[in-house]
N, C-alpha and C positions, 0 to 999 in steps of 0.2 A: 470370537467376541467375548467380552466379560459376561459373567452370570447376570441374569435379569431377575429382579425382585418384583417385577410388575404383577399387579393383581387386577386384571381387566374387569370391567363392568360385567356382572353376571356370575362371578366366582362366589361360592357360598359354602357353608359347612356341609360336610357329608352327613346323611341321616344315621342315626344309631342302628346298629345291627351288624352281624358278621357277614363279610362278603357283600353280595348284592341284596341281601334280605331286606335291608332298610329301604332300598330303592324300589323293590318289588312290592312293598307294603303301601306305597303311595296310592292315593285315590286321585284321579284326574278331576280337578274342580273346574268344570266348564262354566263359563259365564257368557252372557250375551255380548256380542261385538257387532253392532250394526245388524246385518241380515245373516250372520253366522255366529258360531260360538268360538271362544278362544280359551286357552289355558296355558299354564306353565308347569313344567315338571323339572326335577333335578336328575342328573345322570353323573356317573363318576368322571372326573377329569381323566383318570388313568384306570382302566379296567383291571390292570394288574394290582393296583393298590386302591380299591374303591373307598376305603375309609379315610383317605388322606384329604381329599379336596373334591368338591362337586361343582358342576356347572349347571346353567339353566338352559332348557330347551323350550321354545315357544311354539305352540300348536294352534291350528284353526280347524274347525269342523263344520261341514255342511251336512245337516242331519238328513237321514233317509226320509223320503216322503211317501214311500209305498211299503206295503207289507206283503208277505213275510220278509223281514229283514235278512240280509245276507251277511251281515257283519260290517267290517271296516275295510274300505279301500284306501290304502296309503298312496299318496301321490307326491312326486318330486319333479321339478321342472328342469333340473340340471344345473349348469354353470361351468364348473363347480362354484357354488356360493349364491345361486338364485334362491328366492324366497318361496318356500312351499306354502307358507301361510297365505301369501298373496295369490298363489295359484288357485287356492280354494275359492277365493272371492270371485273368480271369473271362469272357473272350470265348467266346461260344457258337459253336464252330467246326464243329458238325455239318454235314456236307456239304462242308466245305472242308478235309478231312483231308490232301489232297495238297499243301497249301501250308504252308510255314513262315509262321507269323503273327508279324509283327514290329511292335511299337509303340515309340514313343520319346517322351521328354519334350522338347517343342520348346524351342528356346533361350529362356532367361529363366524356365524353369519347373522346379519340383520338383528331381529329381536331376541335371538338366543345369545349366549355369551359370545361376543364378537371379537374377531381379530381387529386390533387397532394399530395404526401405523402413524405416519406424520400427517400434518394438516393439509388443507385444500390448496394453499398457495404452493407448497412444496410438491404436491401431487400434480398440479398444473405444470410446474416447471419440469417435472419428470416426463410428462407427456409431450412436452415441447421438444425433447431431445430426439435426435435422429435415430430411429430404431434399426436402421440399416446403414451403419457408418461406412463412409467412403475413404476415410483417411485416419491417420493416427490421432489427430486432435479430436475428431468426432468419436472415435473408439474410446479414448480416455474419458471424455465427458460422459459417455453412456455407462462405462464401468463405474466411475465415481458416483454418478447419480443413482445407479442401481444399488451400489453398496450402501449408500446412505438410506435408501428406501428399506432395504433388508434390515439394516441396523435399527431403524426406527420401529419396524414391526417387532423385533426382538425386545427392544427396550419397553415397548408399550403393551406387548401381549405375553411375553414370558413363556411359561411352560405350556400354555395353550398350543403354541406352535409345535410342541413335541407330541401332541395328542390330537391331531386334527386330520389324520389320514382317513381314507375310505373305510378301513377296517374299524376304526373308532366309531364312525357314523353308522356302520352296519350294526354294531353292538347297541347303539342308541335305538335304532329302528326295531331291533328285537325286544328291547326293553319296552318300547311303546306298544308293540304287538301284545306283549304280556299284559300291560296295564289296561288295554281296551278289552281284554278277555278273549281274544281270538286264539285258537289252538294253532292255526296256520296263518301265514302271511298272504294277504292279497295286496298286490302292489302294481302301480303303473309309474314307470320312470322314463323320462325323456332325456336324451343326450347323456350328460354325466350321470344322470339318474339311472342309466342302464348299467353303469359300473357299480353303483350301489346295489342294484338288484342282482347282478351276476356274482358279486362278492358274497351277498347274503346266501345265495344258493350254494356257494362253496362252503361257507362256514356253518350254515344251518340247513342242510338239504332236507332233513326230515320235517322241517317246519315250513317248507314251501307249499303254498296252496296254489294260487294262480298269479303268475308274474308276467306282465307285459313290459317289454324293454324296447322302446321306440327311439330310433335314431341312435344306433349303437356307437359307442366310442371304441377305439382300438384297445383291446385288452391284452395284446400280445407284446407290445413294445411302446417306446416313446412315440406318441401319436402326432407330434408337431408337424412332421413332414407329410403325414397322411392328410392332416387337415389342410395344410397349404395346397396340396394337390387337389383337394376338394374345392377350395375356393378358386383355384385356377380353372378347374373344369366348369364351375358355376359361372365365372366371369366370361368364359368362352361361350357358354350357352346363352348368357345375356346378350353378348355381342352378336351372335347369330340371330337371335330373336329381334334385337334392335334394328339390324340391317333389314330383316324381312318386313318390319313394321314401317320402314321408310323414315327412321329417326334421323335427326340432323347430325349424328355423330359419324356416320359413314354408310356407304351403300353395300358393304360386304362385312363379314365377320372380322376379317383382318384389319379393315379400315377402322372399325369401331374400337378394336383392341388397341390399335396404334394411337388413336385419339386419346384413349384413357391413359396409356403408359406415357405418351408424350406429355400429357398434362401433369402426371405425377413427377416426371423428370424435371419439369419446369419448377415445380414446387420445391424441389430439393435445394435449389439455389435462391429461389424467390418466393417464400411463403405468401399467401394471400392475407391481407389485413381484413379481419372481421371484427369491427368495433375495436375493443381494446385487446383483442386476442389475435392469434395468427393460425391460419389453416396450413399446417405443415404437410410435407409428403406423408409422414407416418400417420397423422390424424386423418388425412384424406383417404388413405388406403383402408384405415379402420372404418371410416364412414361408408365407403363403398361396400365393404364386407358386411356391414350391418344390413344393408338393403338385400344382399344376396341371401340372407336367411329367409326372406319372405317369399321367394319364388316369383312367379310371373306377376301377381298383383303388385308386388313391391318394385318389380323391374320398371314399370311405367313411371313410378316416382323417381327411380334412380336415373332414368334417361333424362327426365326434366331437370333434376338437380345437378347432374353432370354438365348439361348444357349451360346452366346458370354459372357453375363454378368455372368452367372453361372461359366463360365470358367475363369473369372477374368477380362474381358474387358467390362466395363460398359459405354463406350463412347456413343454408340448409344442410350442406354436406358436413359442416362442423357440428351442427346439432345432431346429425345422425351418428357421428363419432362419439359425441357425448353420451348418447343413449347406450351404446355398447360398452362404454367405459363407466357407466353408472354415475355420470355427472349430472346433477340437477341444474336447472336454469339459474339458481342463485349461486352457483359455483361450488356447492358442497357435493361431496361424494358419498354414495351409499356404500355399504360394506362389501359389495361384490368385488369392487376394484382391489380390495385388500385381501379378502378371503380366497379369491381365485388363485393367486400365486401361492398362498399358504397351503392350500389343499393340493394344488397341482404339484408343487415341489415335494410335499410329503409323499406323494404317490409315484414320483419319478425316480429314475436311477440317479445316484450321486454322480456328479461330473464336475470337472474344473473348467476354468475359463478357456484354456487351450482346446479342450475337447468340445466345448460349446462352439467355438469358432470353426473347428473342423467339421462338426455336424452341420453348421450353417452353410458352409461351402458345398457339402454334399446335398443338402436340401435344395439349394438353388439349381442344381442340375436336374432334379426331379420336378421341381415346381418353380419355373423361372420368375414368375411374378410374385406370388405371395410367399414363396420360399425365401425370397429376398426381403420383402417388407416385414415379415414376422421377425426377422433379425436373429442374432445369436441368443441363446438361452442363458443370458448372464444372470437373470434373477435366481434361477435354481443353482447356478454355479456359485453364487455368492450368498446363498441362503444360510442362515445361522444354525440350523439344525440338520441333522442327517435324515435321509429318507427312511420311511418305514420299510420293513421287509417286503420284498417283491414276490409276487406269485401270480400264476395264471389260472384263473378259476375254471373249473370243469363242471361244478354242480353235480358231482357223482351221487346218484341216489335220489335226486330231486324229481318231483312231478314235472310234466311237460311245461316248458317255458316258451312263451311266444315272443319271438324277436321280429321287429318290424323295421324295414329299411326302405328309404326312398332313393330311386336311381339318380336323382339330381340334387341330393342333399349336399350343400357346400361345407358345412361345419363338421359333419360326421359322415364321410363318404359311404356309399352303399356297400363297398367291400367290407367295411367294418361289421355290418349286419350279417353278411355272409360268413365272415370269420367267427363272429360270436355264436351264431347258430350252430356252427360246426364244432366249436370248442366246447360248448355246453353239451354235456352228454344227452340231455333231454330237450335241446333247443329245437324249435320249429320256426322256419323262416317264412315270413309273410312280406311280399314285395309290393311297394307302391311305385308304379311307373309315373313319376312326376317330380316336380321341383320343390325346393324349400326344405326347411329344417323341421323334421318331425312329420308324421303321417296321420296319426289318429286325432280326430276332433274336427270334422267338417270338410276336409279336403277331398275325401273319397268315401262315398257311401259303401263301397265294397269293403274297404278297410274298416270302417266304423262297424259294419254289421259283424265282421269276423271277430273284432276285438270284443264287442259287447256280448256276442254269443259265448265267447271263451270265458269272460269274466262272470257272466250271470248263470250260465248253464254248464260250464266246463267243456264246451264243444271245441275241440282242437282242430283247426283247419289242416288240410293236407300240407305237409312240408313242401315248400316251393310254390305255394299259391301266389298268383300275381293279380294285382288290382290296378285299375286306372282311375 
């Protein structure tokens, strides 16, 4: 692609000073924002050339309400691309009242300097394409649509795409740690946030205080097939539960699964009309996946909405798909839809279209349902910038790091947590025997007690502790 001269919203002049000195002289100017505080800081676009260009990072803080204060607990909800600022507004801080809770929108996302691509109509058109093409025409349409999307991101975001990897975000996190005055980092990361935390431990092991990594991503390889296998497992668990509950989708696990897959197959040739839109096979599969994140409480809603969609009313299933795609009711898209591939492709191995198709074929053997519906990774194959250098973090020399995994997590399967805890030299595994994405925060009193004791007193649970 030709060079991009784009200057996205949030680009600004670098502060005066050699190296990072100007950035480290910043004072965070907190100001009231409803029932929390907010602030904006600047960070280098390129940490190798910090004097060239700066970007903005948007932060939110929930102040400590008890003393003596323990410092700052940084939190990240994952994504990649989800808003850490928003997480602060609803974060369940019971037991952590001695911390200032600080979340931030990582570079490329939300209120920080955002990735920008094309408009909402073109994004809707992209989402209407068949993500699991069955013939040459569908394949060509998906490749062309994906190329135009990648091109628009480059034309509108420019060099930001070259500096949006997890390593860049980790350096931002260390800058924020320094600016709040903490000698060591205290951090809670969910999902992709576990990648941020594990990379931090590798880059800055001596600055690790207490890290909780909940719902671990796969840090050993491309995790698309691992995630597809997780969604297949979760869908199977839902089907078994649904049959036991006497739901109308079937009396056995296999019958429920067949009802779901038959419905998706019908949509491949005949999408459901929903007002002026259509519920396609791809959007329906996405909508079902969104429910699987929530575990058993969300399964009850999924069973109801699947019955409605099979009966011809796909309204709620389309709305569920919109929630995962970060599409608002007015048709606009939040930044997650654009930052997710930008960050994901920066962190993935470079590959071409043919290799993406070969991987897709292999993925379907391991995950017959979602391995298919996730489709080939054309976005990264056609992405306009090369990936960041790849490495596998070990966190050599870091203090004990608590890794939490749920046995029924669809998006970040439990094996990821086992692998991360083993790969990190000081990793300690805490298992939640339950469903849903993420474990800490009200699902299990056992998990909550262990995490809070670790964060507040440094009490490390025995490796392999299991909770229900």
